[in-house]
N, C-alpha and C positions, 0 to 999 in steps of 0.2 A: 377605633380611635376616636378621642374626643376631640373637640375644637381646640384650637391654640389657645394656651392659657388654662384650659379646663383641668383640675385635678382628678386623678383617679387614683384608687387604691392599688399598691404594687402587689403583683403576685408573690408568693413565698420565693420562688427563685430570684425574682428581681430584688426583692427586699434584701436577701442574703448576698447578692452580688454587690449592691450598694454598700452593705456594711463591710463587706470583705475589702472593697475598693477604699472605702473610708478609713479603715485600719491600716492598709498598706501606705495610703498617701500621708498619713499621720507619723507612722513608725519609720518607714524606709529612710527618709532623710537623717533622722537622729542616729539610726544604726550605721548607715554609710559614714557619717560624720565621725562617730566613735570609732569605728573600724579604720578609717583613714587616719586619724589622730594616733591611734595605737600603732599602726603598721608604718607611718611615716613621720610622725611628730607635726605633721601639718593638718589643720582643719580643712574640709572640703572648700571652705571660702578661701583660704590661703592658697591652697593648691590651684583653684581656679584663677586667682589673681596672678600666680606665677605662670600658669599655662597661657594666659591671655597675653601677657607682656612677652613671653617667650615667642609667640607668634606674631607679634606686632612689630611693623617696621622699625629698625633700630632699637628693638626691645622697649619701646616707650609709647605712652598713651596719656592723653589728657585725662585727668581725674575723672571728669564727666563721662568721657568715653569709655574709661575703665568701669565705672559704676554701672553704666548701661550694659557692657558685656557681661558682667557677672551678677546682674540683676540685684544690685544694692542701691540703697539711697546714697546720695552724696555725702551726707555726714557719716554713714555707716562704712562707705568705702574709704573715707578719711582715716578714721579710727583703726582700720585694718592696715591700710598702707602705713600709717605712723608707727604701728607696733612692728611691721615688718622691716621699716627703716632701722628701728632700733636693733633688730637682728642682723642687719646688715645684708638683708635679702634684696632689698630696693632702696633706691635714692629717690628723693623728691626735689624737683627743680622748679623754678618759675617757668611759665610757658614763654618760650622765645618770641612768639608773635605778638603777644599783647602784654605780657608781664603780670597780669591780673590772674590768670589761672596758674594751675600746677599740673606738673606732668610727673607720673610715676615712671621710674626707669629701673629695669631689672638688673642687678649687678651679675658678676661673674658667680658670685657665690649663690645667688637666688636662682641662676640658670642651672647651676650644678645641683642644687637641692631640688628643683623641679624635674630634672632628669633623673634624679635619683628617686624622688618620690613616685613617679610614675612606674617604677618597677615593682613597687610594693604596694599595690592597690587595695582597696576593700576586697575582702573575699579570698585573697591571695593565700594558698595554703602555707607558703612559707612564712609569710607575714603574720598568720594567725596561729602560728605555732603547731601548725598540722591539725588543729582542732576542727576543721571543717570536713564534711563527707557529704555524698551525693544526697542524702535526705535532709540535709540541713545542718546548721551549726549546732554544736553541743558544748557543753562547758558550764561554768558557773557564772553568777553575776547577773545584774539586771540588763546590761546589753545583750547577753546571750539569750535571756528569756524574750526580749523584745524581738530578737532576730527570729527566734523559733515562732513566735506568734505572726511575724510577718510573713515567714515561710508558709505557715498553714494558710494565712489568708490569701497569698498568691495561689496556693493550689486550689483553694476554694473558687477563686476567680476563674482560673483555668477550667475547672470542671464545670462551671455555670456557663461560660462562655462557649464551650463545645457541646454543651447540652447532655453532660454526662452525670 
């Protein structure tokens, strides 16, 4: 091992591992989001917002708390919440303690959607129309091909991690 900060060339296995991890880390969020949207009509971000509010006291959170809980910027969570308000899934109120901030509130329709959305999660055989199988997704389209590449990359990571 070299000194801290000293660079060394990666072995072939280390290089393959880093490449596979890179592919997985870039592909998986997009694939999961596409599958969630196809299965539930909600994006992963929208589902996360519903889930955080369903678990919050009185089904409400200040926008800043919600942004932190779902790892979004303040402006991004505002756009998401505003869109969900238009769908009737959320309401937006002034913060009662200071009147300057806003609070996102989960509606009954939003709670029903969150509970229904959780039953058809990404990778769910019924939600995917029975297209999945133990060795990975099959079917057409760019999403399916990205999912196949991600599964192959995960297998590579697994083999490298256990030294096979």
